[in-house]
Steps between C-alpha positions, in 0.01 A plus 500: 500500500635825616809350655568311180494828314761649740714190465504531112600867538781410737630232261493746210694761696761238598546393136529864389764576766701194399481593130615856580791374707614269225476770241703746721770241560521422130540869416771547755684190383468608140633855573794358692592279208509795259854594401609823665572783258863606540592859472731569210861521607671837450770489237849568630713739296796258534476137601829478682611469853694775658800282588566438127556865412870571481525858381280807467576812300291806602455747218304818575401717203675797656788392718804280521438126458655257745540124527483258790641146494448204729840365604520190724137565610565865586405803300759760397474819298753462213425790266563793477725435802550211737285559814357291777126435453214503740401133498159562652409769243594272210317206651186718522544612141530142377198395694291780347628412150445123516158533659372782271192408304329642194213723597346566161604433138455843336591412141640164376635656176536873547558712189736727698646528847510878547160523659620267773840661561669184371664647195752641740441298815507690827689202645661184361591192692738255335546170682699181460438166668646152532165357388267551211475761365867587541435867429188715500411867498206689659406847363306738720317794345254764622236474765144436385260801480339386825841464669405150620752318279809532287538396139756227438635269233731198497770512236417258218124511556308781332207520743462793737369427842471674838654431832364613836610857575666411832762297304643814349691595811587127565659457161638835397797511727778761514861416575467652847197272568692178460848584630610419850406819683631406844709781646636253759581148390587375849224317683356748751414229751861371489656842584724504805602861504366836386724804524341837418662842452346835412635845570659480844291204616625140512349188642537126459251215555638149553338171573607340825547122541133465583410651162370820653602843364704715735609859461879516521600832650721334651401336726212305352156609616149375442313618194133573435406184321219654295721785381777271391257257337372790298850581376564136405165497321613805296804309393303181425288682239761745367463544126630745244235752398675608184837465335700824474816346337586147414863543600570688824861544392392706204205668666460870548487700820240335721631625827655164586840651584340683790224257594182580682500158658737199504408143607744214536313170514666171601335164460586135453578564132732799552487875535338766282501875536206717388585865445214749466576827317300808425132527428357523146420850383139391460337229707555337835778258406873491590786380278684199640738222420597158651864395506403162361290630209577696182232763460416830664134466599247689706333413832188637661548783748325290767796264510738786566267644773466161676878459537566858613440414864689603806643242734230571758234420241631147479536424870241302698335750735284246696693372801269201544346273235268271697123476468312558823284186471818288458680607824558236765710689752596860569758628746511872580759686699479875573635732773172422695531125504525160324206298369451170329178409317428149358217359288399177666200283404323780315550736790752779557671489840755714674773284647733777628506679738193313623271233344158613387266483200510789257217660303559404136397839366754682718786268404405545136525880550849458648611281209364745249694781669816293478432416137459870427865576594643654183794707402451861395863538389836342534801670678817484298713434810501140614622568850236319707611658830426846357136399453459319832502157340816369658295445819140544379230576755233329287510144371216320314525127423224347290468132411261405223410250218519128463880511503504706820683783331637767727549874449657725754483881490696728730411869552618799694416860563776767468360836595171530319611264220426120468739260340467125444635204307421142448760288683633375168545850358841662513365855465237693698170648384343822615138468593220752566533681830184336641572149359537345850212691663227277357687186609530630861132588496404151376714349777332718759155369390626148549 
């Protein structure tokens, strides 16, 4: 009797569980079949694609209006004067305009526009297109009291609405914002020659057949790659900071007749000369002009500082360029002897003057001492015999890398001075007086 009671309870629990499961499944199925509530789409100010806009006239309340036209897919400033346009700047403007959405509708039928700054709009944009509508105008007024929006109105529609505040700078462009502000129109990465002159200093950089920059003294010598890359980077991003005069032929005295700096730049598309004049009375900019451009403009003082370098600032001071972990063979010759070390099967071995295994830490020390050989200065006289380099007492030959690249450095002591050169260098370098001491010490430990 008792077991029957338990059996009935168990059956009841099973039925209850099945009923609950069916109910849960039904609710889930029902909820999944409910239509999803879509968020209301934001209303665009203009339902037109950017590629259909053919002209834009920018009219500031206080300032000179200007007009840009699209000609053969390229934007040009046509009024008040014909100027090249910054394609990227105008593309960004059009993107902001055609994606702008209405934030809030303030008044669908305002009694007046003065309270919104739209009776005399702070900025007016007049546009034409090759689609519908063929012309339209956007009026921009004051900022809202909370500064999180700007009042606006579309010509032909009385309602006043707001736009997001960040659109103010995106839409209210000045002529300088959309003109081509490049101070150099040659491609910096295509330059082949850079000739610089300031005061009594002159130097020329020229790319060799391998595409590497050399300093032409003459002869051509190796350059510090990072220094030269920095100069090319300055040219790559060189832009006008302000316009001092639209026509350099009619400009005033900007110190261009007695320039502070002159650069002649030659690339695949020709040659341009940038002349830097005097400094502004106030500020940190210099007046400048480009032989290929019309205006007198200003450049940041940093640009002038970067190019006022001495020849020695541009020269490569490291005699070796290998990485210690990449070396496969090292041959060392000094007044005390001749040694050859080779990396074989993960083990350093001395092969000359006798064969033996070498402690890896000690050979690493020797390689680091060789890698540290560095010029302190550069003698102006290229007579190698004068510096002991016609028959050098020291010779270091290092082989490294997957391509088995080889670099050879020769060195000599003349009195208490040390001179050296890479075998491919035409001119010598002057090293620190103790430059060879650490190498001889490392050899002694081996």
